[in-house]
N, C-alpha and C positions, 0 to 999 in steps of 0.2 A: 831107448836109444842108448847105445854105449859106444864110446870112442875106443877103437882097438889099435889104431896106428895114426901117426901124424908126420907130415913133412912141412918144412917151413923154408922160405927163401925170401931174402930181402929184395925188394924191387928197387931198381935204380931209377932215378929221375934226372937224366942227363941235362935237361934244360932248366932245372930248378923251379919248375912251375908249382909243384905241390909243397905245402908246408909240412914239416915233420917227416916221419918215415912211413913207408908202406911195406907190408909183408903179404906174400901170397902163402896161404896155408891150405893144405889138403888134409882132411880128416877122414879116415876110413871108419865107417860106422857099422855096428852090429844092430840090425833092426829086427825086432820080433816079428814072426810070421803073421800075426794077426793085426799088425799095424798097416795102414793103407800105403805107407811109404816103402814097405818091404818089396824087395826085388830079388829073385834068385840069382841075378847077375851081380849082386852087391851094390852098395850105395856109398858114395863119398860126398863130402861137403867141401866145396871150394869156397874159400873166403879171401877177401881183401881186407886187411886189418890195418888201421891207421894208428900211429903213435905220435901224438903231438905233445907240446910242453906239459900241459896240465890234464890231458885227457887221452884216453885210448878207446877205440871203438871198432865195431864191425861196420865197414863201409858198404860192403856188398857180399852177397853169398848166393850160391846155387847148389842145389842137390843134383848130383850127377850119377847116373847108372854106371857102375864101374866098368863093366865089360864092354858096353856099347858107347860110352862117353856121351850118352844122350842126356840133355838137361831135363830134369823132372820139375814139374810145376807144383812145388810145395813150399810152404813157409814155416819157419820156426815158430813154435808157440813161445809165449813170453818167458815161461820158466826154462824152456830149452835154450832160448837165446842167452839167458843169464849164465847158465852152466857152460855153454860154448864160449861165451865172452871170457869168463874166468879161466877156462882152460887155455884159451889163446893168450891171455895175459901171462900166465905161467910159462907157456911154451916160448914166448918172446923173451921173457926174463932169462930163461935158460939159454936160449940162442945167443943173446947179447953177452952173457957171461962167458960162453965158449968162444965166441967170435973174437 
């Protein structure tokens, strides 16, 4: 699995219910053909990422078939989750610097 594109958007909490900040991140993935997650239509990973005082983490994620926007029933493996988490942290740091 390789990340080939990313978009990020800060989610607003107009009622102040959530602590910290939340970001919606879409990662476009390049999946090898022999992987069970592979789809000819392309695959994206949609994440909700939370940044709080001393901690940041993936709160929720879904694999989505890019062309049909159908949710795919797969989970990240532990090593994949660590790579995605580190990528998201870097992406948010760049986003905050630009913002």
